[in-house]
N, C-alpha and C positions, 0 to 999 in steps of 0.2 A: 327291217323295223316292224314291230309287232303293234297291233291295234286292238283295243277292247272290242271295237265293232269292225271286223275285217272287211265287211262289205263296202265300208266307206272308201277304201283304197280300190278304185275301179279304173279300168282303161278302156271304156266303151262310151260311145255317145248315147244320148238318150232321146228317142224319137217316138211320139205317139204312144208312150207308155211302155216302150221296148228299148232294151239295151242292144246296140247295133255296132257291127264292124263296118269297115269300108267295104263296098260291093267289089271294088277293084283289088282290094288288099293292101291299098296304100296306107302307110303308117308313118310317123315321124318320132325320132327319139327325144326324150326329155331327159335332161341332165341336171344334177345338183349343182348349183352355181358356186358352192363352197369348195368342192373338190373335184368337179367335172365327172363324177361317177354317174353311170347310167341309172336312171330311176326306172325307166321302162319305155315302152312304145305305145302310142295312142294312135287311133284311127283317124285318118284324114278323109272325110266323106267325099263322095263324088257329087258333082252338081245335081243330079237327080235326086240324090238323097236329101240334099238341103232344100230342094224344092218340095220334097215329100213332107220335111218337117214344117214348112210354111203351110202346106195343104192341110196337115193334121191340126195345126193351130187354128186355121181358118174354120175347119169343121167344128172343132170344140168350142169356138167363140160363141156360137149360137145358144148353146146350153149354159156356158159359164157366165155370160152376161145376165142370164135370167135367174141365176142363183140369188138368194136373198143375201144381203150383206151380212146376216148372222151366219149362214152356211159357209160363205167364203171366209168369214173371220175365224170360224172354227178351225179350218184347215190351215189357214195362215198362222194362228196361234200355235197350232200343233207343230207346225214346221219350226217355228222359232224355239219352241220348248225343246225339240229334238236337237237343234243346233247347240243350245246351251248344254244339254245333257251330254253331248259328244264334243264338247269344246276341246278337250285335250287331244283327242285323235285328229280333229280338224286343224288344230294348231300346229301338230307335228307334221301333217301333210303339207300345210302352207309353208312352214320353215324348210322343209325338205326340198320343195320345188322353187321357192322364191328366195330363201337365204336369209330372211330377217330373223332376229332372235326369237326364241320361244315366247318371251315375255311380250314382245310386240305382236306375235302372232295371236297369242291368247287375248290380247287387247283388241285385235281386229275382229276376232270371232265374236267376242261380246258385242262389238260395235256393229257387226253385220247382223246379228240377231236383233239388235234394238229397233232397227227399222221396220220389222215385220208387224209386230203388234201395234206399233204407232200408226202405220198406214192402215191396218185393219180397222182400228178405231176411228181414225181421221176420215175414212171413207164415209162414215155416217153424216159428215158435215159437207158432203159434196152437194150444197144446196143450189137449187135454182131460185128464180125470183118471180114474184108477182109484180108486174109493171103497171102502174096507173095508165088506164087506156086514153088514148086521144082519139079512138075510133068509137063512135056510138054503137052500143049493143055488142061490144066485143071484149072478151077477156085476154089479156096479154100476159105472157110468162116465158120463162126459160127453164130447161132441164139439162143436166149434165149426162152426156152419153159416153160410154167407153168407145174409143176409136177403132178397136179391133185387134189384129195381129201387130205386136211390137217386136222389132228386132233390137236386141240388146248387145252391144259390142263392148266387151269390157277389157281392162288392161291387166298387165302382169304384176304391177306394183302393190295393188290391193285386191288380190284375186277373189276374195270371198266377199268383202263389204261392197264392192262396186256392182256385184251381181244383186245382192239383196236390197240395196238402195234403189235400184231401178226396178227390180222385179216386184217388190213388195208394193210399190206404188201402182204399177200396172196391174197386177193381179187383184188388188183390192178394189181398183176401179171397175173391174169386169173384163179386162183384156186378157188375151192369152200371149205367151211369149216364146220366142226362139232366141236363145242366148248363145252367142259365140265368144267364148273366152279366148284370152291370148294363148298361142300354142305353147308358149314357154311354161305356163302354169295352168294346165287343163285339170289336174286332179283335184284341185279345190272345187272346181266347178262341177265335176262328176260326183263328188261327195255330197254337195248340196243337192243335186239331183237325186241322189239315192234317198236322202232324207225327205225330199219333196214327195217322192214315190210313197215313203212310209207314212207321211202326214196325210195322204189321201187325195192329192190332186188328181182329177180325171184325166184320162189318156189325152194327150194333145194339148192341155192347158200349159204344161211346162216342158220345154224341150231344150236340149244342149247339143250343139253341134260344132265340130271342128272341120276345117278344110284348108286348102291352100289359102293363105290370108286374103290376097286381092280377089280370088275367085269367090271365096265364101262371102266376102263383103259385098261384092257386086251382085252375087245371086240373091242375097237377102235384100239389099237396099232397092234393087231394081224390080223385084217382084211386086207386081200392082196389088196383091193381097196384103202386103205388109204396109200399114198405114201410119206407123210411127217408128222412128229410129233414134235410138238413144245411144251416144257413142262417148267413150272416155278414151283418150289417148293424145297423140301429138297434134299439133295445130296443122301441120302439113297433111296429115291423113284426114284430120277433121274437115279440112277444106274439100277434099275429094268426096267425103261423105255427103257434105252439103250440096255439092254439085250434083251427085247422083240422086238425091232426094228430089231435086227440082224437076225431074222427069215426070213424077206423078204428084207433085206438090204435097208431100208427106209432112206430117208433123215431124219436128226434129228437135233433139236436145244435144248440145255439144259441150262436154267438159274437157277442155284442152289444156295447153301448156301454161306455165307461169314463170315468173322471174321476181320472186317476191322481195320488196324492200323491207328493211328492219331499221327503224329509226329510233336512235337513243338520244334523248334530249339531255341537256346539261344538268337538270334537276332530277334525273332518273335515279332510282336505286340501283347502283351498279352491280351488286350481288345478284339481285333479281334479274337484271337486264342480261347478265352473262348466262345465268341458268336458263332463261327463256331462249336466248340465242342458240345455245348448244342443242337444246331440244328441238327448236324449230329448224335447224340446219341439218342435224345428223340422224334424226330418226329415219328408219328405213334406208339406212346408209346414204342419206341425202336424195334418195330416188323417189321423191314426193313432189307433186306439182305445186304444193304449198310451201315448199322448202325456202327458208330465208337465205337467198342467194347473196343479196347485196346488203351488207350491214353498213349503215351510215351513222356515224357517231360525231356528236358535238365536239369540236375541237378542244374545248375546254377540258373534256374528260377522256379524249381520244387515247392518250398514252396509258392511262390507268385501265381503260376498258381493254385495250390491246394486251396488256400484261396479264390481267385476270382471265381473259377469254382463252389466250394461248395456253395458260396453265391448265384450265379446265379441259381443253381439247386434248392436251397431252395425256391426260388421265383416262380417256376413253379406251375401252377394252375392245380389241378387234378379234374376230375369230368366227368360226362356224357356230351355228345354233346348236348342233348336236355332234357328238362323236358316237357313232353307233346310235344306241337308244339314250345315251347319257346327255343331259342338258348342259350346255356350256354357259357361264355367266358372262355375256358379251353385250356390248352397246352398238358395235358397228359390224355388219356382215360384209359379204362380198357384193361387188356390182353384178349385174344380171348377166351380162355376156361380154365377149371380147370387145365388140364394137363400142360399148359403153366404157370399157376400160381404156381403150386407145384414145377416144376423144377426150377423156378426162385427163390423160397424160398430155395431149396436144394443148388443152386450154391452160394447164399449169405452165407448160413451157412457154407458150404465148405471153402469159402475164409476166412471167420473170424477165422475158426479152424486152418487154415494155416498161420495165422498171418497178414491179411489184416486188415487195420484201416478203421473203418466205419466213414465217415465224414458227410454224410447226408442219411437219410432214412434207408433202410435195413430191413423194416418190412411191413406187410400188412398194407394198408392205412386204416385210420378211417372209410372211407366210406363203407368198408366191400366189399363183393362180390369179384369180379376179379380186384379190384383196388390194385395196389402195389405202395408204395412210391417211387418216383424218388430217386435213390440211387447213392452215390458216395463212391467207396472203393478205398482207397490209399495203396501204397505199395504192389501192386499185383505181384505176381511171377509166373513163368511157371508151378509150381506145382498145381496151382489152376484151378478149372474147368472153371472159367469165363475167363481165359487166353486161355485155349485150345479150348473150345466149342463155338459154335455160340450162342450169347445171343440174343434171341428175347424177350427183356424185357427192362424196363427202368432202367438198371443197367450199370453204367460207372466204368471200371476198370482203374486206373491211376498208373503209375510206372515211375521211373527215369531211365535215361540213362547217361552214362559218355562220350561216344564217338558216332559220327555218324555211325561208323562201328557197334557198339553194337546196335544202334537203327535199322539199316537195318536188322541185324541178327534177332532181336526179331520180327520185322515187317513180315519178311518172314517165321518165325517159325510157320507155319500153313499149314494144307492141303488145305486151301482155298486161292483164288487168285482173288477175285472179285474187290473190291474198296479199295483205300487207300487215306489218307488225309495228307496233309503237310502244315505247317505254317512256313514260313521264308521270309526275305526280301533280301536274299542274292542270286543274280542269279547264282553265281558261285557254290552254294550248290544245288539249286533247280533242274536244269536239271540233273546233275549226280545222284541225289536221285531218280528222276522219272525213269531213266533208270535202276536203281538197284533194284527197288521194283518189286517183282514178283506178281504184281497185275495188273490186266488188265485196270483199270481206276484209275487214280490219280488226285485228286481235290487239287489245291494249293490256300491257302488263301481264301477259299470260300466253302460253303456247296453245292451250286447248280451246277450240272454238267451233269445232265441227260437232255433228250429232243429229238425230233424227228430227228434231223440230225446226232446225234452221235451214234457210234457202241457200244451198251450196251451189255456187257457179261463178262465172267470171264475165268481165267486161272485155271489150276490144277483142284482141286475137285469143282470148282465153275461153271463149265460147258463147253459147246462146242458151237461154233457158236456165232453170235451177233444178236441183235434186234435193230431196229432203224438204221439210216444211210443207205448209199447204200448197206452196208453189210446186212441189214435186209431182203433183197430179197433172200439171198442165200439158205436159207432153202426151198424156195418155187419155185426155177426155176432150170432147168437143161440146161447145155450148149450143144447144138447139132452141131457137125461139119458136113460139106458136102464137097464132092469133085465132082465138076461138070465138066465132060470131054466135050470138044466142039464136035460139030457134026462130025461125021467121025472118032473120036478118041477112040471109045469104043472097 
């Protein structure tokens, strides 16, 4: 594949302003999930090299925190501009290693860039407070201080946006970062590092490392110089990260799994509900923590919704994002790896065994490899794995409900609490339902709800803290209180 900016396709880690190999020569192969062809080999750093990245970030922090907001903002905005300038190259790299369509990848690159100028500007409003004093002769107040070195652990399903959403907030606040991307999708991270270098970040401020996953995570999280850890990934691994951060009582933000409900009320516009459900379930091939896994439909409109939904899903185009350099017009790409494919097949088989009705799909796709048919299963029950477990796959489970109380009970019947969707035209229903759902984000009559100004995150086993919005700074700043006694009052 050819790129307008060939330096963006790089197979080296970035530490202290230098591009580095593994000292031991250890590397790992990266494959295109669409056809399993080899993309290349990337270095897996040794523990001392990861420690060196932390040390570099620690050294750089002293100067970076003292840079004015304007100076940091100039570099951040330049980084965002470069990302948008090279959007097409970045999208092609993303699709190559992740498998999503080029249209989705272009959207992710624009989404990724949007966080950077927003946090650069919002950092101007990291205000402290003047506190009315209860102590005679003293002035009381607070200031916001950057925490220091931040470890950012990012996933493979959104390999560009999850880096910028974390890094933009940390860097704008005055922190330095060590980023560990998923080893399945490292090239997007290296490309962002190339553009960060071109934007002018000082050496040590922005670092990208890879290593054996458990070792790399432990090395970063357990280093006492790392003062904040932001992780996006599975709930299982998130719990391990949380345990490890307890050693030094670090700040931590966790964006974990989801099992989003989608409630379709009897008064809903069914054409709209179907369109939203298709988008909410099948974007990124269903490999999205906000995917609408459990679609709950009022029994009065259940048959009609099923018919319309099944028809829409049958029309989804499945295939690779590209053949060579040529873009393919597809809606659903491959699953990321064989383990994801196998568990998808297991969940479908379990649902059918327990009485689900297969309306669409339910089998490996004729394309072979890691492609799975977009699937609609009706009459799903709580006994089925697709009801209980997070589905990172193009499988939609649909079930009827008789009352809104029952719908809310089913929606909240999960350990997760990330996103929820609701379709209704009755305002007297919508707001009470929003309040009753034990999910941190609720989208009403639409699929798009994320973005730079909103606090993205989950409740329950879906995580701690928020990314984006003014809340996105919380993992990267401390509130420092001071009590200033007037002269002669000490």
